[in-house]
C-alpha positions in Angstrom: 170.4 109.3 145.9 168.3 112.4 147.1 167.9 113.4 143.6 167.3 109.9 142.1 164.6 109.2 144.2 163.3 112.5 144.0 164.0 112.5 139.9 162.0 109.7 140.2 158.7 110.9 142.4 158.9 113.7 140.3 158.7 111.5 137.1 156.1 109.1 139.1 154.0 112.1 140.0 154.4 113.5 136.2 153.2 110.2 134.9 150.6 110.2 137.3 149.6 113.6 136.0 150.1 113.0 132.3 147.7 109.7 133.1 144.6 111.4 134.5 144.6 114.3 132.0 144.5 112.2 129.6 141.7 110.0 130.9 139.8 113.5 132.0 140.9 114.5 127.9 139.4 111.5 126.5 136.3 111.8 128.8 135.6 115.0 127.9 136.1 114.3 124.2 133.8 111.4 124.5 131.4 113.2 125.9 131.3 116.5 123.5 131.1 113.7 120.7 128.1 112.2 122.3 126.4 115.0 123.1 127.0 116.9 119.5 126.0 113.3 118.3 123.1 113.2 120.7 122.2 116.7 119.6 122.0 115.6 116.2 120.2 112.8 116.1 117.9 114.6 118.4 117.6 117.8 115.7 117.4 114.7 113.2 114.4 113.3 115.3 112.6 117.1 115.3 112.9 117.7 111.5 111.2 113.6 110.9 108.2 115.1 113.2 107.9 118.7 111.5 108.0 116.7 107.9 105.3 113.9 109.2 103.1 116.8 110.5 103.2 118.6 107.2 102.4 115.4 105.5 99.5 115.1 108.0 97.9 118.2 107.4 98.2 118.0 103.5 96.5 114.4 103.9 93.6 116.0 105.8 93.3 118.5 103.2 93.2 116.1 100.7 90.8 114.1 102.3 88.2 117.4 103.0 88.7 118.3 99.3 87.5 115.1 97.7 84.9 115.2 100.3 83.7 118.7 99.0 84.1 117.4 95.1 81.7 114.7 96.0 78.9 116.4 97.7 79.3 118.8 94.4 79.0 115.3 92.5 75.5 114.2 94.4 74.0 117.4 94.4 74.8 117.6 90.4 77.3 120.8 90.7 80.1 119.4 89.4 80.2 116.8 86.6 82.2 113.6 86.5 84.9 114.9 84.5 85.2 117.9 86.2 85.5 115.6 89.8 88.0 113.3 88.1 90.1 116.4 87.2 90.1 117.4 90.3 90.9 114.4 92.3 93.5 113.9 89.4 94.9 117.2 91.1 95.0 115.8 94.5 95.8 112.5 93.8 99.2 113.8 92.4 100.2 115.2 95.9 100.2 111.2 96.6 103.0 108.9 98.0 104.6 107.1 95.3 102.8 104.0 96.8 99.5 105.2 96.0 100.1 105.3 92.1 101.4 101.6 92.1 98.1 100.3 93.4 96.4 102.9 91.3 95.6 101.0 88.0 94.8 97.9 90.1 92.1 99.5 92.5 90.4 101.4 89.9 90.3 99.1 86.4 90.1 101.1 83.4 91.8 101.8 79.9 92.9 105.2 80.7 94.1 107.1 83.7 91.2 109.3 82.3 88.6 106.6 83.5 90.4 105.4 86.5 90.3 108.3 88.2 86.6 108.8 86.7 86.0 105.2 88.5 87.9 106.5 91.8 85.1 109.3 92.0 82.3 107.0 91.7 84.0 104.8 94.4 84.1 107.7 96.5 80.3 108.3 95.9 79.1 104.7 96.2 81.1 105.3 100.0 79.5 108.5 100.9 75.7 107.4 99.9 76.4 104.2 101.5 75.2 106.7 105.0 71.7 107.9 103.1 70.2 104.4 101.6 67.9 104.7 99.0 69.4 107.9 96.8 72.1 106.3 95.9 71.2 104.2 92.9 69.5 106.8 91.1 73.5 109.3 91.7 75.5 106.0 90.5 73.1 105.4 87.9 73.7 108.7 86.7 77.5 108.7 87.0 77.9 105.5 85.2 75.8 106.2 82.1 78.0 109.9 82.0 81.4 107.5 82.1 79.6 105.1 79.7 78.7 108.1 77.6 82.4 109.7 77.0 83.4 106.8 76.7 81.8 105.4 73.7 82.3 108.9 72.1 85.5 109.0 73.1 85.3 112.0 74.4 86.5 111.5 78.0 88.8 114.2 78.8 89.8 115.7 82.4 89.9 119.3 83.3 92.3 120.9 86.0 90.7 122.2 88.9 87.5 124.2 88.8 
């Protein structure tokens, strides 16, 4: 009897130890999986932050480059087609949503004309801060665009 009781106690102890081991092992594996998934999510978040920061830097560079082009147009150091060509190159780095809105934002019969109108719009915005000279510069740009359209000579070069 003692052997049977002893065997029963041994089996109960073994079952209990196995259950404890199984619970511990399950918790350990689950914890490892959660830590791995957490690490993975954290790594993905860091990667996304890095990508967004790179896009922010590229955007700021495009903004500054556009401002430099606008300043050159206002001072007469760059023609409208040259400026529109520079804007076209800068626009290539913009998101696809920009291109979907581009024909509606800047009317024209061609992308070349739309890029010219984009430059004129930026110049207009810049000159709003300096009342007085805007009419002369804008008249010059509109006349330059109209002359190219009438002659059929509107061709945009790349970045200077």
